[in-house]
CHARMM internal coordinates of N, CA and C (Angstrom, degrees):
IC EDIT
DIST 1 N 1 CA 1.4543
DIST 1 CA 1 C 1.5313
ANGL 1 N 1 CA 1 C 111.46
DIST 1 C 2 N 1.3382
ANGL 1 CA 1 C 2 N 117.01
DIHE 1 N 1 CA 1 C 2 N -20.62
DIST 2 N 2 CA 1.4667
ANGL 1 C 2 N 2 CA 120.16
DIHE 1 CA 1 C 2 N 2 CA 172.66
DIST 2 CA 2 C 1.5155
ANGL 2 N 2 CA 2 C 108.50
DIHE 1 C 2 N 2 CA 2 C -142.05
DIST 2 C 3 N 1.3281
ANGL 2 CA 2 C 3 N 116.30
DIHE 2 N 2 CA 2 C 3 N 161.43
DIST 3 N 3 CA 1.4632
ANGL 2 C 3 N 3 CA 119.63
DIHE 2 CA 2 C 3 N 3 CA -177.65
DIST 3 CA 3 C 1.5213
ANGL 3 N 3 CA 3 C 112.62
DIHE 2 C 3 N 3 CA 3 C -108.53
DIST 3 C 4 N 1.3216
ANGL 3 CA 3 C 4 N 117.65
DIHE 3 N 3 CA 3 C 4 N 0.88
DIST 4 N 4 CA 1.4682
ANGL 3 C 4 N 4 CA 119.72
DIHE 3 CA 3 C 4 N 4 CA -177.93
DIST 4 CA 4 C 1.5213
ANGL 4 N 4 CA 4 C 113.64
DIHE 3 C 4 N 4 CA 4 C -102.50
DIST 4 C 5 N 1.3062
ANGL 4 CA 4 C 5 N 117.88
DIHE 4 N 4 CA 4 C 5 N -15.14
DIST 5 N 5 CA 1.4563
ANGL 4 C 5 N 5 CA 121.60
DIHE 4 CA 4 C 5 N 5 CA -173.47
DIST 5 CA 5 C 1.5154
ANGL 5 N 5 CA 5 C 114.48
DIHE 4 C 5 N 5 CA 5 C -54.97
DIST 5 C 6 N 1.3184
ANGL 5 CA 5 C 6 N 116.22
DIHE 5 N 5 CA 5 C 6 N -45.54
DIST 6 N 6 CA 1.4601
ANGL 5 C 6 N 6 CA 120.50
DIHE 5 CA 5 C 6 N 6 CA -178.72
DIST 6 CA 6 C 1.5326
ANGL 6 N 6 CA 6 C 111.21
DIHE 5 C 6 N 6 CA 6 C -62.19
DIST 6 C 7 N 1.3294
ANGL 6 CA 6 C 7 N 117.00
DIHE 6 N 6 CA 6 C 7 N -41.28
DIST 7 N 7 CA 1.4669
ANGL 6 C 7 N 7 CA 120.38
DIHE 6 CA 6 C 7 N 7 CA 179.67
DIST 7 CA 7 C 1.5224
ANGL 7 N 7 CA 7 C 112.09
DIHE 6 C 7 N 7 CA 7 C -72.60
DIST 7 C 8 N 1.3112
ANGL 7 CA 7 C 8 N 117.59
DIHE 7 N 7 CA 7 C 8 N -32.86
DIST 8 N 8 CA 1.4673
ANGL 7 C 8 N 8 CA 120.22
DIHE 7 CA 7 C 8 N 8 CA 174.67
DIST 8 CA 8 C 1.5263
ANGL 8 N 8 CA 8 C 108.54
DIHE 7 C 8 N 8 CA 8 C -59.04
DIST 8 C 9 N 1.3208
ANGL 8 CA 8 C 9 N 115.74
DIHE 8 N 8 CA 8 C 9 N -46.12
DIST 9 N 9 CA 1.4651
ANGL 8 C 9 N 9 CA 120.68
DIHE 8 CA 8 C 9 N 9 CA -179.63
DIST 9 CA 9 C 1.5270
ANGL 9 N 9 CA 9 C 111.02
DIHE 8 C 9 N 9 CA 9 C -63.83
DIST 9 C 10 N 1.3399
ANGL 9 CA 9 C 10 N 117.46
DIHE 9 N 9 CA 9 C 10 N -44.62
DIST 10 N 10 CA 1.4670
ANGL 9 C 10 N 10 CA 121.59
DIHE 9 CA 9 C 10 N 10 CA -179.75
DIST 10 CA 10 C 1.5211
ANGL 10 N 10 CA 10 C 111.36
DIHE 9 C 10 N 10 CA 10 C -59.69
DIST 10 C 11 N 1.3285
ANGL 10 CA 10 C 11 N 116.53
DIHE 10 N 10 CA 10 C 11 N -47.53
DIST 11 N 11 CA 1.4734
ANGL 10 C 11 N 11 CA 120.23
DIHE 10 CA 10 C 11 N 11 CA -178.52
DIST 11 CA 11 C 1.5222
ANGL 11 N 11 CA 11 C 109.77
DIHE 10 C 11 N 11 CA 11 C -66.09
DIST 11 C 12 N 1.3224
ANGL 11 CA 11 C 12 N 116.57
DIHE 11 N 11 CA 11 C 12 N -44.12
DIST 12 N 12 CA 1.4733
ANGL 11 C 12 N 12 CA 120.35
DIHE 11 CA 11 C 12 N 12 CA 179.41
DIST 12 CA 12 C 1.5166
ANGL 12 N 12 CA 12 C 110.47
DIHE 11 C 12 N 12 CA 12 C -58.20
DIST 12 C 13 N 1.3181
ANGL 12 CA 12 C 13 N 117.09
DIHE 12 N 12 CA 12 C 13 N -48.25
DIST 13 N 13 CA 1.4596
ANGL 12 C 13 N 13 CA 120.91
DIHE 12 CA 12 C 13 N 13 CA -178.90
DIST 13 CA 13 C 1.5244
ANGL 13 N 13 CA 13 C 112.08
DIHE 12 C 13 N 13 CA 13 C -66.54
DIST 13 C 14 N 1.3393
ANGL 13 CA 13 C 14 N 117.34
DIHE 13 N 13 CA 13 C 14 N -33.84
DIST 14 N 14 CA 1.4671
ANGL 13 C 14 N 14 CA 120.14
DIHE 13 CA 13 C 14 N 14 CA 178.97
DIST 14 CA 14 C 1.5265
ANGL 14 N 14 CA 14 C 111.25
DIHE 13 C 14 N 14 CA 14 C -65.79
DIST 14 C 15 N 1.3237
ANGL 14 CA 14 C 15 N 116.18
DIHE 14 N 14 CA 14 C 15 N -24.86
DIST 15 N 15 CA 1.4600
ANGL 14 C 15 N 15 CA 121.53
DIHE 14 CA 14 C 15 N 15 CA 177.43
DIST 15 CA 15 C 1.5334
ANGL 15 N 15 CA 15 C 112.00
DIHE 14 C 15 N 15 CA 15 C -88.59
DIST 15 C 16 N 1.3353
ANGL 15 CA 15 C 16 N 116.06
DIHE 15 N 15 CA 15 C 16 N -6.05
DIST 16 N 16 CA 1.4602
ANGL 15 C 16 N 16 CA 120.33
DIHE 15 CA 15 C 16 N 16 CA -179.26
DIST 16 CA 16 C 1.5163
ANGL 16 N 16 CA 16 C 113.28
DIHE 15 C 16 N 16 CA 16 C 74.70
DIST 16 C 17 N 1.3312
ANGL 16 CA 16 C 17 N 116.88
DIHE 16 N 16 CA 16 C 17 N 23.71
DIST 17 N 17 CA 1.4602
ANGL 16 C 17 N 17 CA 121.54
DIHE 16 CA 16 C 17 N 17 CA -178.43
DIST 17 CA 17 C 1.5272
ANGL 17 N 17 CA 17 C 110.41
DIHE 16 C 17 N 17 CA 17 C -94.79
DIST 17 C 18 N 1.3272
ANGL 17 CA 17 C 18 N 115.02
DIHE 17 N 17 CA 17 C 18 N 148.94
DIST 18 N 18 CA 1.4573
ANGL 17 C 18 N 18 CA 121.03
DIHE 17 CA 17 C 18 N 18 CA 171.49
DIST 18 CA 18 C 1.5272
ANGL 18 N 18 CA 18 C 108.42
DIHE 17 C 18 N 18 CA 18 C -86.40
DIST 18 C 19 N 1.3191
ANGL 18 CA 18 C 19 N 115.90
DIHE 18 N 18 CA 18 C 19 N 168.18
DIST 19 N 19 CA 1.4651
ANGL 18 C 19 N 19 CA 119.61
DIHE 18 CA 18 C 19 N 19 CA 174.34
DIST 19 CA 19 C 1.5239
ANGL 19 N 19 CA 19 C 110.08
DIHE 18 C 19 N 19 CA 19 C -62.15
DIST 19 C 20 N 1.3151
ANGL 19 CA 19 C 20 N 116.87
DIHE 19 N 19 CA 19 C 20 N -36.78
DIST 20 N 20 CA 1.4745
ANGL 19 C 20 N 20 CA 121.36
DIHE 19 CA 19 C 20 N 20 CA 177.49
DIST 20 CA 20 C 1.5202
ANGL 20 N 20 CA 20 C 110.80
DIHE 19 C 20 N 20 CA 20 C -58.48
DIST 20 C 21 N 1.3280
ANGL 20 CA 20 C 21 N 116.16
DIHE 20 N 20 CA 20 C 21 N -44.26
DIST 21 N 21 CA 1.4642
ANGL 20 C 21 N 21 CA 120.61
DIHE 20 CA 20 C 21 N 21 CA -177.99
DIST 21 CA 21 C 1.5198
ANGL 21 N 21 CA 21 C 111.18
DIHE 20 C 21 N 21 CA 21 C -65.62
DIST 21 C 22 N 1.3241
ANGL 21 CA 21 C 22 N 117.51
DIHE 21 N 21 CA 21 C 22 N -43.85
DIST 22 N 22 CA 1.4650
ANGL 21 C 22 N 22 CA 119.80
DIHE 21 CA 21 C 22 N 22 CA 178.89
DIST 22 CA 22 C 1.5231
ANGL 22 N 22 CA 22 C 110.65
DIHE 21 C 22 N 22 CA 22 C -65.75
DIST 22 C 23 N 1.3185
ANGL 22 CA 22 C 23 N 117.40
DIHE 22 N 22 CA 22 C 23 N -41.50
DIST 23 N 23 CA 1.4698
ANGL 22 C 23 N 23 CA 120.33
DIHE 22 CA 22 C 23 N 23 CA 177.70
DIST 23 CA 23 C 1.5241
ANGL 23 N 23 CA 23 C 110.33
DIHE 22 C 23 N 23 CA 23 C -60.04
DIST 23 C 24 N 1.3294
ANGL 23 CA 23 C 24 N 117.34
DIHE 23 N 23 CA 23 C 24 N -40.38
DIST 24 N 24 CA 1.4722
ANGL 23 C 24 N 24 CA 121.20
DIHE 23 CA 23 C 24 N 24 CA 178.97
DIST 24 CA 24 C 1.5243
ANGL 24 N 24 CA 24 C 110.47
DIHE 23 C 24 N 24 CA 24 C -63.95
DIST 24 C 25 N 1.3347
ANGL 24 CA 24 C 25 N 117.41
DIHE 24 N 24 CA 24 C 25 N -40.62
DIST 25 N 25 CA 1.4694
ANGL 24 C 25 N 25 CA 120.76
DIHE 24 CA 24 C 25 N 25 CA 178.92
DIST 25 CA 25 C 1.5271
ANGL 25 N 25 CA 25 C 110.43
DIHE 24 C 25 N 25 CA 25 C -65.10
DIST 25 C 26 N 1.3250
ANGL 25 CA 25 C 26 N 117.10
DIHE 25 N 25 CA 25 C 26 N -38.74
DIST 26 N 26 CA 1.4666
ANGL 25 C 26 N 26 CA 120.95
DIHE 25 CA 25 C 26 N 26 CA 176.56
DIST 26 CA 26 C 1.5216
ANGL 26 N 26 CA 26 C 110.80
DIHE 25 C 26 N 26 CA 26 C -65.38
DIST 26 C 27 N 1.3195
ANGL 26 CA 26 C 27 N 116.85
DIHE 26 N 26 CA 26 C 27 N -39.23
DIST 27 N 27 CA 1.4660
ANGL 26 C 27 N 27 CA 120.57
DIHE 26 CA 26 C 27 N 27 CA 177.99
DIST 27 CA 27 C 1.5266
ANGL 27 N 27 CA 27 C 111.00
DIHE 26 C 27 N 27 CA 27 C -62.24
DIST 27 C 28 N 1.3324
ANGL 27 CA 27 C 28 N 117.26
DIHE 27 N 27 CA 27 C 28 N -36.52
DIST 28 N 28 CA 1.4649
ANGL 27 C 28 N 28 CA 120.83
DIHE 27 CA 27 C 28 N 28 CA 176.83
DIST 28 CA 28 C 1.5228
ANGL 28 N 28 CA 28 C 111.58
DIHE 27 C 28 N 28 CA 28 C -64.52
DIST 28 C 29 N 1.3399
ANGL 28 CA 28 C 29 N 116.44
DIHE 28 N 28 CA 28 C 29 N -24.73
DIST 29 N 29 CA 1.4668
ANGL 28 C 29 N 29 CA 121.86
DIHE 28 CA 28 C 29 N 29 CA 178.02
DIST 29 CA 29 C 1.5346
ANGL 29 N 29 CA 29 C 111.54
DIHE 28 C 29 N 29 CA 29 C -92.63
DIST 29 C 30 N 1.3273
ANGL 29 CA 29 C 30 N 116.36
DIHE 29 N 29 CA 29 C 30 N 17.82
DIST 30 N 30 CA 1.4700
ANGL 29 C 30 N 30 CA 124.09
DIHE 29 CA 29 C 30 N 30 CA 174.81
DIST 30 CA 30 C 1.5248
ANGL 30 N 30 CA 30 C 114.27
DIHE 29 C 30 N 30 CA 30 C 74.24
DIST 30 C 31 N 1.3457
ANGL 30 CA 30 C 31 N 118.05
DIHE 30 N 30 CA 30 C 31 N 21.43
DIST 31 N 31 CA 1.4592
ANGL 30 C 31 N 31 CA 121.32
DIHE 30 CA 30 C 31 N 31 CA 172.68
DIST 31 CA 31 C 1.5087
ANGL 31 N 31 CA 31 C 107.30
DIHE 30 C 31 N 31 CA 31 C -109.74
DIST 31 C 32 N 1.3051
ANGL 31 CA 31 C 32 N 116.72
DIHE 31 N 31 CA 31 C 32 N 109.51
DIST 32 N 32 CA 1.4574
ANGL 31 C 32 N 32 CA 122.65
DIHE 31 CA 31 C 32 N 32 CA -177.83
DIST 32 CA 32 C 1.5268
ANGL 32 N 32 CA 32 C 109.20
DIHE 31 C 32 N 32 CA 32 C -78.32
DIST 32 C 33 N 1.3393
ANGL 32 CA 32 C 33 N 116.84
DIHE 32 N 32 CA 32 C 33 N 93.31
DIST 33 N 33 CA 1.4560
ANGL 32 C 33 N 33 CA 122.59
DIHE 32 CA 32 C 33 N 33 CA -177.47
DIST 33 CA 33 C 1.5278
ANGL 33 N 33 CA 33 C 108.88
DIHE 32 C 33 N 33 CA 33 C -125.99
DIST 33 C 34 N 1.3075
ANGL 33 CA 33 C 34 N 115.64
DIHE 33 N 33 CA 33 C 34 N 142.57
DIST 34 N 34 CA 1.4618
ANGL 33 C 34 N 34 CA 120.42
DIHE 33 CA 33 C 34 N 34 CA 178.20
DIST 34 CA 34 C 1.5282
ANGL 34 N 34 CA 34 C 109.89
DIHE 33 C 34 N 34 CA 34 C -97.81
DIST 34 C 35 N 1.3214
ANGL 34 CA 34 C 35 N 116.04
DIHE 34 N 34 CA 34 C 35 N 166.62
DIST 35 N 35 CA 1.4515
ANGL 34 C 35 N 35 CA 120.86
DIHE 34 CA 34 C 35 N 35 CA 176.48
DIST 35 CA 35 C 1.5283
ANGL 35 N 35 CA 35 C 109.90
DIHE 34 C 35 N 35 CA 35 C -61.96
DIST 35 C 36 N 1.3151
ANGL 35 CA 35 C 36 N 116.23
DIHE 35 N 35 CA 35 C 36 N -38.01
DIST 36 N 36 CA 1.4617
ANGL 35 C 36 N 36 CA 121.70
DIHE 35 CA 35 C 36 N 36 CA 179.69
DIST 36 CA 36 C 1.5303
ANGL 36 N 36 CA 36 C 111.44
DIHE 35 C 36 N 36 CA 36 C -62.03
DIST 36 C 37 N 1.3088
ANGL 36 CA 36 C 37 N 116.96
DIHE 36 N 36 CA 36 C 37 N -43.34
DIST 37 N 37 CA 1.4662
ANGL 36 C 37 N 37 CA 120.79
DIHE 36 CA 36 C 37 N 37 CA 178.31
DIST 37 CA 37 C 1.5177
ANGL 37 N 37 CA 37 C 110.41
DIHE 36 C 37 N 37 CA 37 C -65.69
DIST 37 C 38 N 1.3159
ANGL 37 CA 37 C 38 N 117.27
DIHE 37 N 37 CA 37 C 38 N -40.69
DIST 38 N 38 CA 1.4627
ANGL 37 C 38 N 38 CA 120.84
DIHE 37 CA 37 C 38 N 38 CA 177.45
DIST 38 CA 38 C 1.5264
ANGL 38 N 38 CA 38 C 110.57
DIHE 37 C 38 N 38 CA 38 C -61.98
DIST 38 C 39 N 1.3240
ANGL 38 CA 38 C 39 N 116.78
DIHE 38 N 38 CA 38 C 39 N -40.07
DIST 39 N 39 CA 1.4700
ANGL 38 C 39 N 39 CA 120.93
DIHE 38 CA 38 C 39 N 39 CA 177.56
DIST 39 CA 39 C 1.5320
ANGL 39 N 39 CA 39 C 110.27
DIHE 38 C 39 N 39 CA 39 C -60.92
DIST 39 C 40 N 1.3167
ANGL 39 CA 39 C 40 N 117.37
DIHE 39 N 39 CA 39 C 40 N -39.09
DIST 40 N 40 CA 1.4607
ANGL 39 C 40 N 40 CA 121.63
DIHE 39 CA 39 C 40 N 40 CA 178.74
DIST 40 CA 40 C 1.5233
ANGL 40 N 40 CA 40 C 110.98
DIHE 39 C 40 N 40 CA 40 C -66.44
DIST 40 C 41 N 1.3353
ANGL 40 CA 40 C 41 N 116.94
DIHE 40 N 40 CA 40 C 41 N -37.53
DIST 41 N 41 CA 1.4682
ANGL 40 C 41 N 41 CA 120.84
DIHE 40 CA 40 C 41 N 41 CA 176.97
DIST 41 CA 41 C 1.5194
ANGL 41 N 41 CA 41 C 109.78
DIHE 40 C 41 N 41 CA 41 C -65.21
DIST 41 C 42 N 1.3312
ANGL 41 CA 41 C 42 N 116.51
DIHE 41 N 41 CA 41 C 42 N -47.36
DIST 42 N 42 CA 1.4582
ANGL 41 C 42 N 42 CA 120.68
DIHE 41 CA 41 C 42 N 42 CA -178.14
DIST 42 CA 42 C 1.5271
ANGL 42 N 42 CA 42 C 112.05
DIHE 41 C 42 N 42 CA 42 C -64.11
DIST 42 C 43 N 1.3113
ANGL 42 CA 42 C 43 N 117.85
DIHE 42 N 42 CA 42 C 43 N -31.07
DIST 43 N 43 CA 1.4619
ANGL 42 C 43 N 43 CA 120.70
DIHE 42 CA 42 C 43 N 43 CA 179.42
DIST 43 CA 43 C 1.5278
ANGL 43 N 43 CA 43 C 112.00
DIHE 42 C 43 N 43 CA 43 C -92.10
DIST 43 C 44 N 1.3251
ANGL 43 CA 43 C 44 N 116.93
DIHE 43 N 43 CA 43 C 44 N 8.32
DIST 44 N 44 CA 1.4734
ANGL 43 C 44 N 44 CA 124.77
DIHE 43 CA 43 C 44 N 44 CA 175.40
DIST 44 CA 44 C 1.5256
ANGL 44 N 44 CA 44 C 113.15
DIHE 43 C 44 N 44 CA 44 C 64.78
DIST 44 C 45 N 1.3255
ANGL 44 CA 44 C 45 N 116.88
DIHE 44 N 44 CA 44 C 45 N 27.81
DIST 45 N 45 CA 1.4588
ANGL 44 C 45 N 45 CA 121.32
DIHE 44 CA 44 C 45 N 45 CA 179.21
DIST 45 CA 45 C 1.5323
ANGL 45 N 45 CA 45 C 110.83
DIHE 44 C 45 N 45 CA 45 C -91.67
DIST 45 C 46 N 1.3330
ANGL 45 CA 45 C 46 N 116.59
DIHE 45 N 45 CA 45 C 46 N -24.30
DIST 46 N 46 CA 1.4684
ANGL 45 C 46 N 46 CA 121.44
DIHE 45 CA 45 C 46 N 46 CA -176.68
DIST 46 CA 46 C 1.5166
ANGL 46 N 46 CA 46 C 110.53
DIHE 45 C 46 N 46 CA 46 C -115.56
DIST 46 C 47 N 1.2939
ANGL 46 CA 46 C 47 N 115.64
DIHE 46 N 46 CA 46 C 47 N 139.50
DIST 47 N 47 CA 1.4658
ANGL 46 C 47 N 47 CA 120.93
DIHE 46 CA 46 C 47 N 47 CA 174.97
DIST 47 CA 47 C 1.5299
ANGL 47 N 47 CA 47 C 109.48
DIHE 46 C 47 N 47 CA 47 C -69.98
DIST 47 C 48 N 1.3372
ANGL 47 CA 47 C 48 N 115.40
DIHE 47 N 47 CA 47 C 48 N 156.17
DIST 48 N 48 CA 1.4582
ANGL 47 C 48 N 48 CA 121.18
DIHE 47 CA 47 C 48 N 48 CA -179.95
DIST 48 CA 48 C 1.5239
ANGL 48 N 48 CA 48 C 108.00
DIHE 47 C 48 N 48 CA 48 C -129.22
DIST 48 C 49 N 1.3311
ANGL 48 CA 48 C 49 N 117.06
DIHE 48 N 48 CA 48 C 49 N 128.53
DIST 49 N 49 CA 1.4581
ANGL 48 C 49 N 49 CA 120.58
DIHE 48 CA 48 C 49 N 49 CA 178.68
DIST 49 CA 49 C 1.5243
ANGL 49 N 49 CA 49 C 110.09
DIHE 48 C 49 N 49 CA 49 C -79.37
DIST 49 C 50 N 1.2999
ANGL 49 CA 49 C 50 N 116.06
DIHE 49 N 49 CA 49 C 50 N 165.27
DIST 50 N 50 CA 1.4643
ANGL 49 C 50 N 50 CA 119.85
DIHE 49 CA 49 C 50 N 50 CA 179.48
DIST 50 CA 50 C 1.5258
ANGL 50 N 50 CA 50 C 111.72
DIHE 49 C 50 N 50 CA 50 C -62.41
DIST 50 C 51 N 1.3091
ANGL 50 CA 50 C 51 N 117.74
DIHE 50 N 50 CA 50 C 51 N -37.01
DIST 51 N 51 CA 1.4704
ANGL 50 C 51 N 51 CA 120.88
DIHE 50 CA 50 C 51 N 51 CA 178.72
DIST 51 CA 51 C 1.5260
ANGL 51 N 51 CA 51 C 110.13
DIHE 50 C 51 N 51 CA 51 C -67.50
DIST 51 C 52 N 1.3273
ANGL 51 CA 51 C 52 N 116.98
DIHE 51 N 51 CA 51 C 52 N -38.01
DIST 52 N 52 CA 1.4622
ANGL 51 C 52 N 52 CA 120.40
DIHE 51 CA 51 C 52 N 52 CA 177.78
DIST 52 CA 52 C 1.5297
ANGL 52 N 52 CA 52 C 111.13
DIHE 51 C 52 N 52 CA 52 C -65.82
DIST 52 C 53 N 1.3305
ANGL 52 CA 52 C 53 N 116.70
DIHE 52 N 52 CA 52 C 53 N -38.64
DIST 53 N 53 CA 1.4666
ANGL 52 C 53 N 53 CA 120.29
DIHE 52 CA 52 C 53 N 53 CA 177.32
DIST 53 CA 53 C 1.5139
ANGL 53 N 53 CA 53 C 110.20
DIHE 52 C 53 N 53 CA 53 C -63.75
DIST 53 C 54 N 1.3122
ANGL 53 CA 53 C 54 N 116.88
DIHE 53 N 53 CA 53 C 54 N -41.25
DIST 54 N 54 CA 1.4670
ANGL 53 C 54 N 54 CA 120.89
DIHE 53 CA 53 C 54 N 54 CA 177.63
DIST 54 CA 54 C 1.5296
ANGL 54 N 54 CA 54 C 110.02
DIHE 53 C 54 N 54 CA 54 C -61.14
DIST 54 C 55 N 1.3167
ANGL 54 CA 54 C 55 N 117.08
DIHE 54 N 54 CA 54 C 55 N -43.91
DIST 55 N 55 CA 1.4615
ANGL 54 C 55 N 55 CA 121.07
DIHE 54 CA 54 C 55 N 55 CA 179.43
DIST 55 CA 55 C 1.5267
ANGL 55 N 55 CA 55 C 111.09
DIHE 54 C 55 N 55 CA 55 C -64.96
DIST 55 C 56 N 1.3217
ANGL 55 CA 55 C 56 N 117.46
DIHE 55 N 55 CA 55 C 56 N -42.14
DIST 56 N 56 CA 1.4651
ANGL 55 C 56 N 56 CA 120.88
DIHE 55 CA 55 C 56 N 56 CA 177.32
DIST 56 CA 56 C 1.5300
ANGL 56 N 56 CA 56 C 110.66
DIHE 55 C 56 N 56 CA 56 C -59.84
DIST 56 C 57 N 1.3293
ANGL 56 CA 56 C 57 N 116.71
DIHE 56 N 56 CA 56 C 57 N -43.08
DIST 57 N 57 CA 1.4589
ANGL 56 C 57 N 57 CA 119.29
DIHE 56 CA 56 C 57 N 57 CA -179.41
DIST 57 CA 57 C 1.5291
ANGL 57 N 57 CA 57 C 110.78
DIHE 56 C 57 N 57 CA 57 C -65.30
DIST 57 C 58 N 1.3252
ANGL 57 CA 57 C 58 N 116.99
DIHE 57 N 57 CA 57 C 58 N -39.42
DIST 58 N 58 CA 1.4683
ANGL 57 C 58 N 58 CA 120.50
DIHE 57 CA 57 C 58 N 58 CA 177.31
DIST 58 CA 58 C 1.5231
ANGL 58 N 58 CA 58 C 110.75
DIHE 57 C 58 N 58 CA 58 C -64.29
DIST 58 C 59 N 1.3118
ANGL 58 CA 58 C 59 N 116.57
DIHE 58 N 58 CA 58 C 59 N -45.66
DIST 59 N 59 CA 1.4667
ANGL 58 C 59 N 59 CA 120.77
DIHE 58 CA 58 C 59 N 59 CA -178.80
DIST 59 CA 59 C 1.5263
ANGL 59 N 59 CA 59 C 110.94
DIHE 58 C 59 N 59 CA 59 C -63.57
DIST 59 C 60 N 1.3311
ANGL 59 CA 59 C 60 N 116.32
DIHE 59 N 59 CA 59 C 60 N -36.63
DIST 60 N 60 CA 1.4628
ANGL 59 C 60 N 60 CA 121.07
DIHE 59 CA 59 C 60 N 60 CA -179.47
DIST 60 CA 60 C 1.5313
ANGL 60 N 60 CA 60 C 112.55
DIHE 59 C 60 N 60 CA 60 C -82.82
DIST 60 C 61 N 1.3398
ANGL 60 CA 60 C 61 N 116.10
DIHE 60 N 60 CA 60 C 61 N -14.82
DIST 61 N 61 CA 1.4661
ANGL 60 C 61 N 61 CA 120.00
DIHE 60 CA 60 C 61 N 61 CA -179.50
DIST 61 CA 61 C 1.5162
ANGL 61 N 61 CA 61 C 113.68
DIHE 60 C 61 N 61 CA 61 C 73.01
DIST 61 C 62 N 1.3386
ANGL 61 CA 61 C 62 N 116.30
DIHE 61 N 61 CA 61 C 62 N 33.94
DIST 62 N 62 CA 1.4633
ANGL 61 C 62 N 62 CA 120.71
DIHE 61 CA 61 C 62 N 62 CA 178.63
DIST 62 CA 62 C 1.5263
ANGL 62 N 62 CA 62 C 109.81
DIHE 61 C 62 N 62 CA 62 C -129.18
DIST 62 C 63 N 1.3291
ANGL 62 CA 62 C 63 N 116.27
DIHE 62 N 62 CA 62 C 63 N 161.84
DIST 63 N 63 CA 1.4573
ANGL 62 C 63 N 63 CA 120.54
DIHE 62 CA 62 C 63 N 63 CA 174.65
DIST 63 CA 63 C 1.5241
ANGL 63 N 63 CA 63 C 109.51
DIHE 62 C 63 N 63 CA 63 C -70.66
DIST 63 C 64 N 1.3062
ANGL 63 CA 63 C 64 N 116.84
DIHE 63 N 63 CA 63 C 64 N 148.89
DIST 64 N 64 CA 1.4613
ANGL 63 C 64 N 64 CA 122.56
DIHE 63 CA 63 C 64 N 64 CA 179.81
DIST 64 CA 64 C 1.5356
ANGL 64 N 64 CA 64 C 110.14
DIHE 63 C 64 N 64 CA 64 C -54.11
DIST 64 C 65 N 1.3203
ANGL 64 CA 64 C 65 N 116.62
DIHE 64 N 64 CA 64 C 65 N -37.36
DIST 65 N 65 CA 1.4637
ANGL 64 C 65 N 65 CA 120.81
DIHE 64 CA 64 C 65 N 65 CA -177.17
DIST 65 CA 65 C 1.5279
ANGL 65 N 65 CA 65 C 112.18
DIHE 64 C 65 N 65 CA 65 C -57.69
DIST 65 C 66 N 1.3209
ANGL 65 CA 65 C 66 N 117.07
DIHE 65 N 65 CA 65 C 66 N -32.64
DIST 66 N 66 CA 1.4742
ANGL 65 C 66 N 66 CA 121.88
DIHE 65 CA 65 C 66 N 66 CA 179.26
DIST 66 CA 66 C 1.5289
ANGL 66 N 66 CA 66 C 110.28
DIHE 65 C 66 N 66 CA 66 C -59.99
DIST 66 C 67 N 1.3192
ANGL 66 CA 66 C 67 N 116.61
DIHE 66 N 66 CA 66 C 67 N -37.24
DIST 67 N 67 CA 1.4588
ANGL 66 C 67 N 67 CA 120.37
DIHE 66 CA 66 C 67 N 67 CA -178.26
DIST 67 CA 67 C 1.5306
ANGL 67 N 67 CA 67 C 112.10
DIHE 66 C 67 N 67 CA 67 C -70.58
DIST 67 C 68 N 1.3417
ANGL 67 CA 67 C 68 N 116.90
DIHE 67 N 67 CA 67 C 68 N -20.39
DIST 68 N 68 CA 1.4541
ANGL 67 C 68 N 68 CA 120.99
DIHE 67 CA 67 C 68 N 68 CA -179.83
DIST 68 CA 68 C 1.5297
ANGL 68 N 68 CA 68 C 113.30
DIHE 67 C 68 N 68 CA 68 C -100.03
DIST 68 C 69 N 1.3346
ANGL 68 CA 68 C 69 N 117.51
DIHE 68 N 68 CA 68 C 69 N -4.27
DIST 69 N 69 CA 1.4650
ANGL 68 C 69 N 69 CA 120.21
DIHE 68 CA 68 C 69 N 69 CA -175.91
DIST 69 CA 69 C 1.5155
ANGL 69 N 69 CA 69 C 111.63
DIHE 68 C 69 N 69 CA 69 C -74.23
DIST 69 C 70 N 1.3270
ANGL 69 CA 69 C 70 N 114.45
DIHE 69 N 69 CA 69 C 70 N 159.32
DIST 70 N 70 CA 1.4727
ANGL 69 C 70 N 70 CA 119.75
DIHE 69 CA 69 C 70 N 70 CA 179.28
DIST 70 CA 70 C 1.4662
ANGL 70 N 70 CA 70 C 108.01
DIHE 69 C 70 N 70 CA 70 C -85.12
END
COOR INIT
IC SEED 1 N 1 CA 1 C
IC BUILD
């Protein structure tokens, strides 16, 4: 359902962060997301809007393009 979920998970894990930690960082950026919703994004069960992708990239500290790379 989305093409960024796998890369979100890869980047998050490369930083040694839990889903809880990434969700908390997103919440600090004014996106009210739960760990459960993040899990759905990472497993490609939930769609992700362009604004949400931008927020994920900011929270992860990577360029948006990284989330779309193969």
